[in-house]
N, C-alpha and C positions, 0 to 999 in steps of 0.2 A: 293370370302369368307368373303374377309375383317379381320377384327382384334376382338377379342375379348376385352369385357371392361378390364379383365384381363390383356391382353398383353399390351392395352394402358397403365394403369396403371404403366404399368411396364416399359415400354418407356417413359411414362414423369414426374414419380416416386412425383404419386397422389395417394391417395386412390381411391378404387371401390365406396367408398361412397360420394365425391368429383366428379365423373365420372357421378352420379347416379342422386347428386342434379343440376348439371348444365344441364341433361335432363331434370328434371323434371322441373325445370324455362325454360326453353328453351333457353339457352344461349350457349349449343352444343349438338344436338341431333342428335343420331347415323343415318347414309344415309342409312344404312339399317337396317333387325334381318334375324337372322337364321331358318332356319324350326321349329326350337323349341321355336321359339320365343323370341329367345337373341340378345341381344344387338350387330350389328355388325359397327366396322370403318371403313371407307376407305381412303386413303390418301388427299384427301381434308378434312377431318374430323377432320386428325392430323395436319394440317396446320393452320385449325383455334384454334384448341384448343396449340400449339403453342404460336396464338397471345394472347390469352388469357393471359394462364400466363405471359408472358410478360408483359404485363398490368399488373394484378394481380404480381408483382414481383416490379414493378415500386409503389405499394400501390392505384393504383386506383380500386374502390370496383366496387361491380359486376353490377352493374345496371349503372356505367357508363363504366362501359369495354360490354356491352350490345349495350347499344350506338354508344361508337367510330367500334366497329367494325359492326354493318346495317346499320348505319345512313349515305346517303349518303349527308347529308350539315353537318355531324358533321367536323371540325375541329379538325385533331390529333393532330397537332403541337399546337395550340395552349392548348389543354389539357397538352399536353407533355410538355408545357411552364411553364403552373402554377405546376403542380405536378412537376420539376424539381428544383421551388424556392419553394417543399413544402419539399422537400428530405433534399433540400438542408438547409435549417434550421433547420432540423429535424440531421442532420449529425451533424451541428453544435451542437446541442445540447448534442449530444452522444458524440461525442469528448470529452465536459468539464465533462459529467457525469465519463468516462475514465479515465480522468485525474484526478479526487478525486478519485475513487477510486482506481490508480495510487498511490495516496498518501494514503493514505487510509491502502493501505497493508503493502507499507515501511514504516507506523508510527507503525503498528501491528507488523510486524516484528522490529523493532529497539523496542516496547514496550513506543511509548511516542506518547499518546490517546492523540497527543491536537490537537488544530486546528492549522494554523500557527498564527495567532493573541496571542493563551495563548502562544504560544510555546514562538514569542518575550517578550508575559511579566516577564514568568518566567527566560529566560536566557537569554536575552536582542542580544546582538551581539554575541556571544557563537551559534554555531550552533551543538546540542549534535549528528547529525547525520553526523559532518563534519568526522569521522575517520573512522564507522561503518563498513565497506568492509574489512579498514586493521582490525581491533578488532575481526572480526568475522574469518580472517582469522588467526590469531596467536592464539587467545585462544576459537573459533568456537565448538573444542573442550574436552572443558574442563568443568567439574561440577561445576566453578565459574562459566563462563559465562550462562551453562542452567538456574542455580538459578539467575545471576542477570538478564536475558531474563525475566525468571518468572516473580519474583517478580516484574518487572516495568512493564509488560503487567497489573498490575492492580492497577496503579498507575493513580489516578486524578490530574487536576491540584493542587488543595490544596496539594498534595503530590512530585509534584515537588515545588512549592513554599516552603514550609514547610523547603523540603531538600536543595535549593538555600540557605533561610534562614540560615541555621543552618549552611552551609559551608561561608557563607559570614562573620558569628557572628562567629565562630571561626576564620577566618582567621584574623578579627580585634585584637582578646586577643593574639594570637599567636603572633601577628607584637608588639604587644602591650607589649609583654616579653621582644621579641628582645630589642626593646628599652631600653628596663631596666637593658640591659644587662643580660639577663639570660642567659648560656651556655647551650649546647645542654642537656650535662648529667645532667644539674639541676633537680629538682624536680618538680619543673612548665611546663619547658618544654619535660621530658618524659610524665607529666601526662596530657599533649593536646596531644603527640602522642598519648599515648592509648586511650584519647578521639577518635581523628582519625581516627584509627581501632575497635574499636565502631561501631562508626558511621559508617562503611565501609558492615561491619556487618550486623546492621540495615537494612541499604536501600538496599545494594546490593549481597553480598555472604558473606560466613561466612569466617572471614580472624584471620587463626591467627599470631603469632608472627613471622613465617620465615616466612608466604606471606607477612605481611606487613615488613622486611628489606627487603625482593625481590622487593616489591612497592617501598624504599626508594632509592636504589640504582638506582632505570628505574626512578625515578622526576630528580636527576642530571645527566644520561646516554643518556637522549630523551630532545633534547631541548625545545619540545613544553609543558611538563610538565614541566621544569628546566622557560620556559618562563612566565606560569601559579602562579609558588609561586612566583619568582622574583617580577612578580606585582603587591602584595600584598608586599611583604619587600625585597628590596635589600639583598645577602647576605641567603636569607629562603632555598633557593633547599636544597644549602648542610648543612647548619644547622638543617633543618627538618629531612632529611637520617639522622644525626648522633643520633639525639634525639631519631629517629626510633630504629636505634642500642642499644641504649644506655638503653632505653626501653624493647625491648626483651631482652638486657642483663639481666637488672633486674627483670624480669620474666619468664628468662632459669629456 
């Protein structure tokens, strides 16, 4: 009796429409018909379908599939070699696309919507994603983290550049204040600490004085933050922490 078109479609995981089309173009005509005139496929038909689907999986168009299966003079190895070259080139292209998508996904996750060239222009040798995993583990469930990520996701290259320029200019003014002998509890140092707190609130997340005080402690406790401030001015990490505490006390 053979197999019905529906059964074959199920075996091969193709649609009935596909089998009808193969029959119409003469690529795969069933060997028999039922008494009612319905298509019936035998084992040889299934073998032919398997070969058709193999070539289709490799990307051959239907007209080439017909040649490979029916033309005794066709060299399937040559066709396969050429198709292998095309597939290899396509795989390389897809790999590059996948890497680009992965980069975009990570950038979106971090909220840094910049190309590598743009990031280098803005951040220089500093990698803004260097401690991304640690930050998420430590503060990922906080409102401040979520607020910071939401804001950063909207920033353009110009926004990041402005943020960096403001931080650089602020650091130069703090360095100058220290060079002039400004004590941490002096008005100038406290005003700079307050400006820093407001910059955090403007660019990243709402930062009250108590949170700012905690950040000041971290700037001294975490050697990575200490190194950042010490690069601006020797002794700045502790000086700035004390200025933050003094400013918080002033605004208590």
